[in-house]
GUMARMI-308669 format. One record per residue: chain; x, y, z of N, C-alpha, C in turn. Coordinates in steps of 0.2 Angstrom, whole numbers, plus 5000, padded with zeros to 4 digits. Atoms other than C-alpha are relative to their C-alpha. Layout:
N
 unit n_c1 n_c2 n_c3 ca_c1 ca_c2 ca_c3 c_c1 c_c2 c_c3
    A    X    Y    Z     X     Y     Z    X    Y    Z
...
! end
This chain:
394
 unit n_c1 n_c2 n_c3 ca_c1 ca_c2 ca_c3 c_c1 c_c2 c_c3
    A 4999 5002 4993  4850  4531  4772 5000 5006 5004
    A 5000 4994 4995  4848  4542  4787 5007 5001 5003
    A 4994 4998 4997  4862  4551  4793 5000 5000 5008
    A 5000 5001 4993  4866  4547  4811 5004 5006 5003
    A 4996 4995 4997  4872  4562  4822 5005 4997 5004
    A 4994 5002 4996  4888  4560  4830 4999 5002 5007
    A 5000 4998 4993  4890  4560  4849 5002 5007 5001
    A 4997 4993 4999  4900  4576  4848 4995 5005 4998
    A 5006 4995 5002  4885  4585  4839 4995 5000 5005
    A 5005 5000 4995  4873  4579  4852 5002 5004 5006
    A 4997 4996 4994  4884  4586  4866 4999 5007 4998
    A 5001 4993 5002  4884  4603  4856 4993 5002 5000
    A 5007 4998 5000  4866  4603  4854 4996 5000 5007
    A 5003 5000 4993  4862  4599  4872 5000 5006 5003
    A 5000 4994 4996  4867  4616  4878 4996 5006 4997
    A 5004 4995 5003  4857  4626  4865 4992 4999 5002
    A 5007 5000 4998  4839  4631  4869 4996 4996 4995
    A 5004 5004 5005  4826  4619  4861 4994 5005 4997
    A 5005 4996 5004  4815  4627  4847 4993 4997 5002
    A 5007 5002 4999  4796  4627  4851 4996 5000 4994
    A 5005 5001 5006  4783  4621  4839 4995 5005 5001
    A 5006 4995 5000  4768  4631  4834 4995 4998 5005
    A 5005 5002 4995  4757  4621  4846 5002 5002 5007
    A 4998 4998 4993  4768  4624  4861 5000 5008 5000
    A 5001 4993 5000  4769  4643  4856 4993 5002 5002
    A 5007 4998 4998  4750  4644  4856 4998 4999 5007
    A 5002 5002 4993  4749  4635  4872 5003 5006 5005
    A 4997 4995 4996  4761  4647  4880 4997 5007 5000
    A 5003 4993 5001  4753  4663  4873 4993 5000 5003
    A 5007 5001 4997  4736  4656  4879 5000 5001 5008
    A 4999 5000 4993  4743  4654  4897 5001 5007 5002
    A 4998 4993 4999  4750  4672  4896 4994 5004 5000
    A 5007 4996 5001  4733  4679  4890 4996 4999 5006
    A 5004 5001 4994  4724  4670  4904 5002 5003 5006
    A 4998 4997 4993  4735  4676  4918 5000 5007 4999
    A 5000 4993 5001  4735  4693  4911 4992 5002 5001
    A 5007 4999 4999  4716  4693  4910 4997 4999 5007
    A 5002 5002 4993  4715  4686  4928 5001 5006 5004
    A 4999 4994 4996  4722  4703  4934 4994 5005 5000
    A 5006 4995 5000  4706  4712  4929 4995 4997 5005
    A 5005 5003 4995  4694  4710  4944 4993 5000 4997
    A 5007 5000 5003  4679  4713  4933 4999 4995 4994
    A 5000 5005 5005  4684  4700  4920 4995 4994 5001
    A 5004 5006 4999  4674  4686  4928 4993 5002 5000
    A 5007 4998 4999  4658  4697  4930 4998 5004 4994
    A 5002 4996 5006  4658  4706  4913 4997 4995 4995
    A 5004 5004 5005  4645  4699  4901 4998 5004 4994
    A 5001 4996 5006  4645  4713  4888 5002 4996 4994
    A 4999 5003 5007  4644  4709  4870 5007 5001 4998
    A 4993 4998 5003  4661  4718  4867 5005 4995 5003
    A 4996 5004 4997  4669  4707  4880 5000 4993 4997
    A 5001 5007 5003  4662  4691  4872 5003 5000 4993
    A 4997 5000 5007  4668  4697  4855 5007 5002 5000
    A 4993 4999 5000  4685  4700  4861 5004 4994 4996
    A 4996 5005 5003  4699  4691  4851 5001 4994 5005
    A 4998 5006 4996  4702  4673  4857 5006 4998 4998
    A 4993 5003 5001  4718  4664  4859 5000 4995 4995
    A 5001 5006 5005  4711  4650  4849 4999 5002 4993
    A 5000 4998 5007  4709  4661  4834 5007 5001 4997
    A 4993 5000 5004  4723  4662  4821 5002 5007 5000
    A 4998 4993 5001  4729  4679  4826 5008 5000 5003
    A 4993 5000 4998  4747  4673  4831 5004 5000 4994
    A 4995 5001 5005  4762  4675  4821 5005 4995 5002
    A 4997 5006 4998  4770  4659  4821 5008 5001 4999
    A 4993 4999 5001  4787  4667  4817 5003 5002 5007
    A 4997 4999 4993  4789  4671  4836 4997 5007 5002
    A 5002 4993 4998  4781  4689  4836 4992 4999 5002
    A 5007 5001 4997  4765  4689  4847 4996 5006 4998
    A 5004 4995 5001  4750  4699  4843 4996 5003 5006
    A 5003 4997 4994  4747  4705  4861 4999 5007 5000
    A 5001 4993 5001  4748  4723  4855 4993 5001 4998
    A 5007 4999 5002  4732  4721  4846 4995 4999 5006
    A 5004 5001 4995  4724  4713  4861 5000 5005 5005
    A 5000 4995 4995  4730  4726  4873 4996 5007 4998
    A 5004 4994 5003  4723  4740  4861 4993 4999 5001
    A 5008 5002 5000  4706  4731  4861 4998 5001 5007
    A 5002 4999 4993  4705  4730  4880 5001 5007 5002
    A 5000 4993 4998  4711  4748  4882 4995 5004 4998
    A 5005 4997 5003  4698  4754  4870 4993 4999 5004
    A 5006 5002 4997  4684  4745  4879 5000 5000 5007
    A 5000 5001 4993  4689  4742  4897 5005 5004 5004
    A 4995 4997 4996  4703  4753  4901 5006 4996 5001
    A 4993 5004 4999  4721  4749  4906 4999 4995 5006
    A 5000 5005 4995  4724  4734  4917 5004 5003 5006
    A 4997 4997 4994  4728  4739  4935 5003 4994 5004
    A 4997 5005 4997  4741  4728  4943 5001 5002 5007
    A 5000 4999 4992  4743  4726  4962 5007 5003 5001
    A 4994 4998 4999  4757  4737  4968 5004 4996 5005
    A 4996 5004 4996  4772  4729  4976 5000 5003 5007
    A 4999 4998 4993  4773  4729  4995 5007 5003 5002
    A 4993 4997 4998  4787  4739  5003 5004 4994 5003
    A 4995 5005 4998  4803  4729  5007 4999 4999 5008
    A 5001 5002 4993  4801  4719  5023 4993 5000 5003
    A 5007 5000 4998  4782  4721  5024 4996 4996 4995
    A 5004 5004 5004  4769  4709  5018 4995 5004 4996
    A 5004 4996 5004  4759  4717  5004 4992 4999 5002
    A 5007 5001 4997  4743  4709  5012 4998 5005 5005
    A 5001 4996 4994  4745  4720  5027 4999 5008 4998
    A 5001 4993 5002  4745  4737  5017 4997 5000 4993
    A 5004 5000 5006  4731  4738  5004 4997 5006 4999
    A 5003 4994 5000  4727  4756  5006 5000 5003 4993
    A 5000 4997 5007  4733  4761  4988 4997 4996 4995
    A 5003 5004 5005  4723  4747  4980 4993 5003 4998
    A 5007 4998 5001  4706  4751  4971 4996 4996 5005
    A 5005 5002 4995  4691  4748  4981 4998 4993 4999
    A 5002 5007 5002  4687  4732  4972 5005 4995 5002
    A 4995 5005 4999  4704  4724  4975 5002 5000 5008
    A 4998 5000 4993  4705  4729  4994 4997 4994 5003
    A 5003 5006 4996  4703  4715  5007 4994 5002 5004
    A 5005 4998 4996  4687  4715  5016 5002 4998 5007
    A 4998 5001 4993  4690  4717  5035 4995 4996 5003
    A 5005 5004 4996  4682  4704  5046 4996 5003 5005
    A 5005 4997 4996  4667  4708  5056 5003 5000 5008
    A 4998 5000 4993  4670  4712  5075 4998 4993 5003
    A 5001 5006 4997  4672  4697  5086 4996 5001 5007
    A 5003 4999 4994  4663  4705  5101 4993 4998 5000
    A 5007 5002 5000  4647  4698  5107 4995 5006 5001
    A 5005 4994 5000  4631  4708  5108 5000 5003 5007
    A 4999 4998 4993  4633  4709  5127 5006 5005 5001
    A 4994 4996 4999  4650  4716  5126 5000 5007 4996
    A 5001 4993 5004  4645  4729  5112 4996 5004 5004
    A 5005 4996 4996  4631  4734  5123 5004 5004 5006
    A 4996 4997 4994  4643  4737  5138 5004 5005 4998
    A 4995 4994 5003  4655  4747  5127 4996 5006 4999
    A 5004 4994 5001  4641  4758  5122 4998 5004 5006
    A 5002 4997 4993  4635  4761  5140 5006 5003 5003
    A 4994 4997 4997  4653  4764  5145 5001 5007 4997
    A 4999 4994 5004  4654  4777  5131 4996 5006 5003
    A 5005 4995 4998  4638  4786  5137 5002 5003 5007
    A 4998 4998 4993  4644  4786  5155 5006 5005 5000
    A 4994 4996 5000  4661  4793  5151 4998 5007 4997
    A 5002 4993 5002  4653  4807  5141 4996 5004 5005
    A 5004 4997 4995  4641  4811  5155 5004 5003 5005
    A 4995 4998 4995  4655  4812  5168 5004 5006 4998
    A 4996 4994 5003  4665  4824  5157 4996 5006 5000
    A 5004 4994 5001  4650  4835  5154 4998 5003 5007
    A 5001 4997 4993  4646  4836  5173 5006 5003 5003
    A 4994 4997 4997  4664  4839  5178 5001 5007 4997
    A 4999 4994 5003  4665  4853  5165 4995 5005 5003
    A 5005 4995 4997  4649  4861  5172 5001 5002 5007
    A 4998 4998 4993  4655  4860  5190 5006 5005 5000
    A 4995 4996 5001  4671  4868  5185 4998 5007 4998
    A 5003 4994 5002  4662  4882  5176 4996 5004 5005
    A 5004 4997 4995  4650  4885  5190 5005 5003 5006
    A 4995 4998 4995  4665  4886  5202 5003 5007 4998
    A 4997 4994 5003  4673  4899  5191 4996 5006 5000
    A 5004 4995 5001  4658  4909  5189 4996 5002 5007
    A 5004 4999 4993  4649  4907  5206 5005 5000 5006
    A 4996 5000 4994  4655  4907  5224 5006 5004 5000
    A 4995 4995 4999  4665  4923  5223 4999 5003 5007
    A 4999 4997 4994  4671  4931  5239 4996 5007 5000
    A 5003 4994 5000  4659  4945  5243 5000 5003 5007
    A 4999 4998 4993  4662  4946  5262 5005 4996 5004
    A 4994 5003 4996  4677  4943  5274 4999 5002 5007
    A 5001 4998 4993  4674  4942  5293 5006 4997 5004
    A 4994 5002 4995  4687  4941  5307 4997 4998 5007
    A 5002 5002 4994  4683  4931  5322 5005 4999 5005
    A 4994 5000 4995  4695  4935  5337 4998 5003 5006
    A 5002 4997 4994  4694  4940  5355 5007 5002 5003
    A 4994 4998 4997  4707  4951  5363 5006 5001 4996
    A 4994 4999 5005  4718  4953  5348 5002 5007 4999
    A 4998 4993 5001  4728  4969  5347 5001 5002 4993
    A 5000 4998 5007  4726  4971  5329 4993 5001 4997
    A 5006 4998 5003  4713  4978  5318 4998 4994 4995
    A 5002 5005 5005  4702  4967  5306 5003 5002 4993
    A 4997 4998 5006  4709  4977  5291 5007 4997 4999
    A 4993 5003 5000  4727  4972  5296 5000 4992 4999
    A 5000 5007 5000  4722  4954  5298 4998 4998 4993
    A 5002 5002 5007  4713  4953  5281 5005 5002 4995
    A 4995 4998 5004  4727  4962  5272 5006 4995 5000
    A 4995 5005 4999  4740  4950  5279 4998 4993 4998
    A 5002 5006 5002  4730  4935  5276 5000 4999 4992
    A 5000 5000 5007  4730  4939  5257 4994 4997 4997
    A 5006 5002 5003  4712  4935  5254 4996 5006 4997
    A 5003 4994 5004  4704  4947  5241 4993 4998 4998
    A 5007 5001 5003  4686  4950  5236 5000 4998 4993
    A 5001 5003 5006  4681  4941  5221 5003 4993 4999
    A 4997 5006 5001  4692  4926  5224 4994 4994 5002
    A 5004 5005 4999  4683  4909  5224 5001 4997 5007
    A 4999 5002 4993  4679  4903  5241 5003 4993 5001
    A 4997 5007 4999  4684  4885  5238 5007 5000 4998
    A 4994 5000 5002  4700  4889  5230 5005 5005 5004
    A 4996 4996 4996  4707  4901  5243 5006 4997 5003
    A 4994 5003 4997  4725  4899  5249 5000 5000 5007
    A 5001 5000 4993  4721  4895  5267 5006 4998 5004
    A 4993 5002 4996  4738  4887  5272 5004 5006 4999
    A 4996 4994 5001  4747  4902  5265 4997 5006 5004
    A 5003 4995 4996  4735  4914  5274 5002 4999 5007
    A 4999 5002 4993  4737  4905  5291 5008 5001 5001
    A 4993 4999 4999  4756  4905  5289 5002 5008 5000
    A 4999 4992 5000  4756  4924  5285 4998 5003 5006
    A 5003 4997 4994  4746  4928  5300 5004 4998 5006
    A 4996 5003 4994  4756  4917  5312 5007 5003 5000
    A 4993 4998 5000  4773  4923  5306 5000 5008 5001
    A 4999 4993 4999  4769  4942  5306 4997 5002 5007
    A 5003 4998 4994  4758  4943  5322 5001 4995 5006
    A 4998 5005 4995  4765  4935  5338 4994 4998 5004
    A 5006 5002 4996  4748  4936  5347 4995 4995 4996
    A 5004 5005 5004  4740  4925  5333 5003 4993 5002
    A 4998 5006 4998  4742  4908  5342 4998 4995 4994
    A 5001 5004 5005  4733  4899  5328 4994 5004 4996
    A 5005 4997 5004  4722  4904  5313 4997 4995 4995
    A 5004 5004 5005  4709  4895  5302 4995 5004 4996
    A 5004 4996 5005  4700  4901  5287 4994 4995 4997
    A 5006 5004 5002  4682  4894  5283 4996 5003 4995
    A 5004 4997 5006  4671  4896  5268 4993 4999 5002
    A 5007 5001 4999  4652  4899  5270 4997 5002 4993
    A 5004 4998 5007  4641  4898  5254 4995 5005 5002
    A 4997 5000 5007  4638  4908  5244 5006 5003 4999
    A 4994 4996 5002  4652  4920  5246 5003 5003 5006
    A 4998 4997 4994  4658  4923  5264 5007 4996 5002
    A 4994 5002 4997  4676  4920  5271 5001 5002 5007
    A 5000 4999 4992  4678  4918  5290 5007 4998 5002
    A 4993 5001 4997  4695  4920  5298 5000 5000 5007
    A 5000 5002 4993  4695  4912  5315 5007 5000 5003
    A 4993 4999 4997  4710  4917  5326 5000 4998 5007
    A 4999 5001 4993  4715  4910  5343 5005 5004 5002
    A 4996 4995 4997  4723  4923  5353 5005 4997 5005
    A 4995 5003 4995  4739  4919  5363 4999 5004 5006
    A 5000 4997 4994  4738  4922  5381 5006 5001 5004
    A 4994 4999 4996  4752  4930  5391 5000 4996 5006
    A 5000 5004 4994  4758  4918  5404 5005 5002 5005
    A 4995 4997 4996  4773  4926  5411 5005 5005 4996
    A 4996 4996 5003  4786  4939  5408 5007 4999 5003
    A 4993 5001 4998  4805  4938  5409 5004 5007 5000
    A 4996 4993 5000  4817  4953  5414 5006 4998 4997
    A 4994 5000 5003  4832  4956  5404 5003 5007 5000
    A 4997 4993 4999  4844  4971  5403 4997 5005 4996
    A 5004 4995 5004  4833  4980  5390 4993 5001 5002
    A 5007 4999 4998  4816  4978  5399 4997 4993 5002
    A 5004 5006 4998  4803  4964  5401 4997 4998 4993
    A 5003 5003 5006  4798  4952  5388 4994 4996 5002
    A 5006 5004 4998  4780  4945  5389 5000 4994 4995
    A 4999 5007 5004  4780  4926  5384 4993 4997 5001
    A 5006 5004 5000  4765  4915  5380 5001 4993 5003
    A 4999 5007 4997  4762  4897  5386 5004 4996 4995
    A 4996 5004 5005  4771  4891  5370 5007 5003 4999
    A 4994 4998 4999  4786  4900  5375 5002 5005 4994
    A 4999 4996 5006  4784  4913  5361 5000 5007 5003
    A 5000 4993 4997  4789  4932  5365 4994 5003 4996
    A 5006 4996 5003  4773  4942  5362 5002 5007 4999
    A 4998 4993 5000  4780  4959  5366 5005 5002 5005
    A 4995 4997 4996  4794  4969  5374 4999 5007 5003
    A 5002 4993 4997  4791  4983  5386 5006 5002 5005
    A 4995 4998 4996  4803  4994  5396 4999 4999 5007
    A 5002 5001 4993  4793  4992  5412 4996 4994 5001
    A 5004 5006 4999  4785  4977  5420 4992 5001 4999
    A 5007 5000 5002  4767  4974  5414 4996 4997 5006
    A 5004 5002 4994  4754  4973  5428 4996 4994 4998
    A 5005 5005 5001  4744  4957  5430 5003 4994 4996
    A 4997 5006 5003  4757  4945  5422 5006 4998 5004
    A 4994 5003 4995  4769  4934  5433 5007 5002 4997
    A 4993 4999 5002  4787  4938  5433 5004 4994 5001
    A 4997 5006 5000  4797  4923  5429 5008 5001 5002
    A 4993 5000 4998  4814  4920  5438 5003 4993 4999
    A 4996 5007 5000  4827  4906  5435 5002 4999 4993
    A 4997 5001 5007  4830  4908  5416 5003 5006 4997
    A 4997 4994 5004  4840  4919  5404 4997 5000 4993
    A 5002 5000 5007  4834  4925  5387 5006 5001 4995
    A 4995 4999 5005  4844  4922  5372 4997 5004 4994
    A 5003 4996 5006  4832  4931  5360 4995 5004 5004
    A 5005 4995 4997  4821  4946  5364 4996 5004 4995
    A 5004 4997 5006  4813  4950  5347 4993 4997 5000
    A 5007 5003 5000  4794  4948  5347 4999 4995 4994
    A 5001 5005 5004  4789  4932  5338 5004 4994 5000
    A 4995 5006 4999  4804  4922  5343 4998 4996 5006
    A 5001 5005 4994  4804  4907  5355 5006 5000 5004
    A 4994 5000 4995  4814  4907  5371 5002 4993 5000
    A 4997 5007 4999  4825  4892  5374 5003 4999 5007
    A 4998 5002 4993  4830  4883  5390 5006 4996 4999
    A 4994 5004 4999  4846  4875  5395 4999 4993 5001
    A 5002 5006 4999  4837  4860  5400 4993 4999 4998
    A 5007 5001 5002  4822  4852  5393 4995 4999 5006
    A 5004 5001 4994  4816  4847  5410 4997 5006 5003
    A 5002 4994 4998  4815  4865  5415 4994 5003 4997
    A 5006 4998 5004  4803  4869  5401 4994 4996 5002
    A 5006 5004 4998  4792  4854  5406 4997 5002 5006
    A 5002 4998 4993  4791  4860  5424 4996 5006 4999
    A 5003 4994 5001  4787  4877  5419 4993 5000 4997
    A 5007 5002 5003  4773  4871  5407 4995 4997 5005
    A 5004 5003 4996  4766  4861  5420 4997 5005 5006
    A 5002 4995 4995  4765  4875  5433 4995 5005 4997
    A 5004 4995 5003  4758  4888  5421 4993 4997 4998
    A 5006 5003 5002  4745  4875  5415 4995 4999 5006
    A 5004 5001 4994  4739  4871  5432 4997 5007 5003
    A 5002 4993 4998  4738  4890  5437 4994 5002 4996
    A 5005 4998 5004  4727  4893  5422 4994 4996 5001
    A 5006 5004 4999  4716  4878  5424 4996 5001 5007
    A 5003 4999 4993  4713  4881  5443 4998 5007 5001
    A 5002 4993 4999  4710  4899  5440 5003 5003 5006
    A 4996 4997 4995  4723  4905  5453 5002 5006 4998
    A 4999 4994 5002  4723  4923  5451 5005 5004 5005
    A 4995 4996 4996  4735  4937  5458 5007 4997 5001
    A 4993 5003 4999  4751  4927  5455 5004 5005 4997
    A 4996 4995 5003  4764  4940  5453 5007 4997 4998
    A 4994 5002 5001  4779  4929  5452 5001 4992 5000
    A 4998 5008 5000  4786  4911  5448 5007 5000 5000
    A 4992 5001 5000  4803  4906  5453 5001 4992 5000
    A 4998 5007 5001  4810  4890  5446 5008 4999 5000
    A 4993 5000 5000  4828  4894  5450 5002 4993 5003
    A 4999 5007 4997  4827  4878  5461 4994 4996 4998
    A 5006 5004 5002  4816  4865  5452 4998 4995 5005
    A 5002 5004 4995  4816  4855  5468 4996 5004 5005
    A 5004 4995 4995  4808  4870  5478 4997 5006 4996
    A 5004 4994 5004  4796  4880  5466 4996 5004 5005
    A 5004 4995 4996  4789  4896  5473 4996 5004 4996
    A 5004 4995 5003  4775  4907  5469 4999 5006 5004
    A 5001 4994 4997  4772  4925  5473 4993 5002 5000
    A 5007 4999 5000  4754  4928  5478 4998 5007 5003
    A 5002 4993 4998  4748  4946  5478 5005 5004 5004
    A 4994 4996 4997  4765  4952  5484 5000 5000 5007
    A 5000 5001 4992  4761  4946  5502 5001 4993 5002
    A 5000 5007 4998  4761  4927  5502 5004 4996 4995
    A 4995 5004 5004  4775  4916  5496 4997 4992 5001
    A 5002 5007 5000  4768  4899  5491 5005 4995 4998
    A 4995 5005 5001  4780  4884  5492 4997 4994 4997
    A 5002 5007 5003  4776  4870  5480 5004 4995 5000
    A 4995 5006 4999  4792  4860  5482 5001 4997 4993
    A 4999 5003 5006  4794  4847  5469 4994 5000 4995
    A 5006 5000 5005  4784  4847  5453 4996 4994 5000
    A 5005 5005 4999  4772  4834  5459 4994 5002 5003
    A 5006 4998 4997  4754  4835  5462 4999 5007 5000
    A 5000 4993 5001  4755  4853  5456 4993 5002 5001
    A 5007 4998 5000  4736  4854  5453 4997 5000 5007
    A 5003 5000 4993  4731  4848  5471 5003 5005 5004
    A 4997 4995 4996  4744  4859  5479 4997 5007 4999
    A 5003 4994 5002  4737  4874  5470 4993 5001 5003
    A 5007 5000 4997  4719  4870  5475 5000 5001 5007
    A 5000 4999 4992  4724  4868  5493 5002 5007 5002
    A 4998 4993 4998  4733  4885  5493 4995 5005 4999
    A 5005 4996 5001  4719  4893  5485 4994 5000 5005
    A 5005 5001 4995  4707  4886  5498 5002 5003 5006
    A 4997 4997 4994  4718  4891  5512 4999 5008 5000
    A 5000 4993 5001  4720  4909  5506 4993 5003 5000
    A 5007 4997 5001  4701  4912  5502 4996 4998 5007
    A 5004 5002 4994  4694  4903  5518 5003 5001 5007
    A 4997 5000 4993  4707  4904  5532 5005 5005 5001
    A 4995 4994 4999  4718  4919  5529 4996 5006 4999
    A 5003 4994 5001  4713  4937  5530 5004 5003 4994
    A 4997 4997 5006  4716  4949  5516 5006 5004 5001
    A 4994 4996 4999  4730  4958  5525 5006 4995 5003
    A 4994 5005 4997  4740  4942  5531 5005 5000 4995
    A 4994 5000 5004  4757  4941  5525 5004 4994 5003
    A 4996 5005 4998  4769  4926  5526 5001 4995 4995
    A 4998 5006 5005  4774  4909  5518 4995 4995 5002
    A 5005 5005 5000  4761  4896  5514 5004 4994 4997
    A 4996 5006 5002  4770  4879  5513 4995 4994 4998
    A 5004 5005 5002  4760  4866  5503 5004 4994 4996
    A 4995 5005 5004  4775  4856  5497 4999 4993 5002
    A 5001 5007 4998  4770  4841  5507 4993 4998 5000
    A 5007 5002 5000  4752  4841  5503 4998 4997 4993
    A 5002 5004 5005  4745  4828  5492 4993 4996 5002
    A 5006 5004 4999  4730  4816  5490 5000 4995 5006
    A 4999 5005 4995  4737  4804  5503 5002 5004 5007
    A 4997 4996 4994  4746  4817  5515 4997 5007 5000
    A 5003 4993 5000  4735  4832  5519 5003 5004 5005
    A 4997 4996 4995  4747  4843  5527 5002 5007 4997
    A 4998 4994 5002  4750  4862  5525 5001 5005 5005
    A 4998 4995 4995  4757  4876  5535 5001 5007 4998
    A 4999 4993 5002  4757  4895  5535 5004 5003 5006
    A 4996 4997 4996  4770  4905  5543 4999 5008 4999
    A 5001 4993 5001  4765  4923  5546 5006 5004 5001
    A 4994 4995 4999  4777  4938  5545 4997 5006 5002
    A 5002 4994 4997  4774  4953  5556 5005 5006 4999
    A 4996 4994 5002  4780  4970  5551 5003 5003 5006
    A 4997 4997 4994  4783  4976  5569 4997 4997 5006
    A 5003 5002 4994  4779  4973  5587 4993 5002 5001
    A 5007 4997 4999  4763  4983  5587 4995 4995 4997
    A 5005 5004 5004  4755  4972  5574 5000 4993 5002
    A 5000 5007 4997  4761  4956  5583 4995 4999 5005
    A 5005 5001 4994  4747  4948  5594 5004 4999 5006
    A 4997 5001 4994  4750  4948  5612 5002 4993 5002
    A 4998 5007 4998  4760  4933  5619 5004 4996 4994
    A 4997 5003 5006  4767  4929  5601 5007 5003 5000
    A 4993 4997 5000  4786  4931  5602 5003 4999 4992
    A 4997 5001 5007  4790  4923  5584 4995 4995 4997
    A 5004 5005 5004  4781  4913  5571 5003 4993 4999
    A 4997 5006 5000  4785  4895  5574 4999 4997 4993
    A 5000 5002 5007  4789  4886  5557 4994 4995 4999
    A 5005 5005 5001  4776  4873  5560 4993 5002 5002
    A 5007 4998 4998  4761  4884  5564 4995 4998 4995
    A 5005 5003 5005  4746  4877  5556 4995 5006 4998
    A 5004 4995 5002  4734  4888  5546 4993 4998 5002
    A 5007 5001 4998  4719  4880  5554 4999 4992 5000
    A 5002 5007 5000  4710  4863  5554 5001 4997 4993
    A 4998 5002 5007  4718  4853  5540 4994 4996 4997
    A 5006 5003 5003  4702  4842  5538 4995 5005 4997
    A 5004 4995 5002  4692  4857  5536 5002 5003 4993
    A 4997 4997 5007  4703  4864  5522 4999 4995 4995
    A 5001 5005 5005  4703  4848  5513 4993 4999 4998
    A 5007 5001 5001  4684  4847  5514 4998 5006 4995
    A 5001 4994 5004  4684  4864  5505 5002 4998 4993
    A 4997 5001 5007  4695  4859  5490 4997 4994 4997
    A 5003 5006 5003  4687  4842  5488 4993 5002 4997
! end
């Protein structure tokens, strides 16, 4: 009779590993061998006789006692095909498919071909050629600038400047041999204007192949102001040009302002901005209308501006309105209606384009020079036919 196993024994055997039969062990070994041979990338393409004669799993080379004969198989493959190469493990946190640089060439993934179209590839090639061409041209230009266009000549263009050309060139800081296109023009202009008061403005120009031209606008003395230490000559921009102990001839003497600065190169200041505007307007019209022999300008009373003409005639301009017309009228009267020896006051304060009225009041030095029958000079004595005078200035 067969012995039946008790339930307790079945429960005890349930936790123990099941013993494999010979068929199952051969199947497992066969699968292991196939998986191991699959790691060889050349296994599927090898048709050599040695490979064909390699031991097969189907042959009876297994020890059914549980000991595998894979050592013999490994020795065989090592002698004929070398050691198997396994794929290295990918770093932690990185997919091993993304890093196959350490794999043999046969096991590396083949990169896909570019997805660019033929037109896009052509554009890329053209762009590369254009980029290289531009770089080459720019390099050639820079090299030519560094080698060519060196300063070989420096010219100074100025009129009435009380400084020598050598002083101007030295102060500008332009040297022979410097590139004419890379000269420091702004710095040169600033140096000239800061050091020399008579330099109203300065511009530096380049002329190919190697000439630098320094053009200077000379400041014109417009008036001079007396102070305790002498006389300061001032330009139209209110900049002190020079300081002299005595009054300089040919430059009007300005009355009505006080100097806060007397150093050449500094600018004078005014208590009221309107005073400066009035003075600028008077000086501008004197220069534009070429009224010469003006010895003095008095703006002490801006409502009654006076000019000293040739130290013998006082010109009353009155309010700073229609200054240009008033000066042209005074110039016409002095040149056409007055003698070179006449002295007195010429009032053109009421003269404008609508009201053409001007008066001259002569001054006689003594009774001998006074004409017969003239006791005194009436304030309303006319200088002549007003229409005739206005026809001249028009």
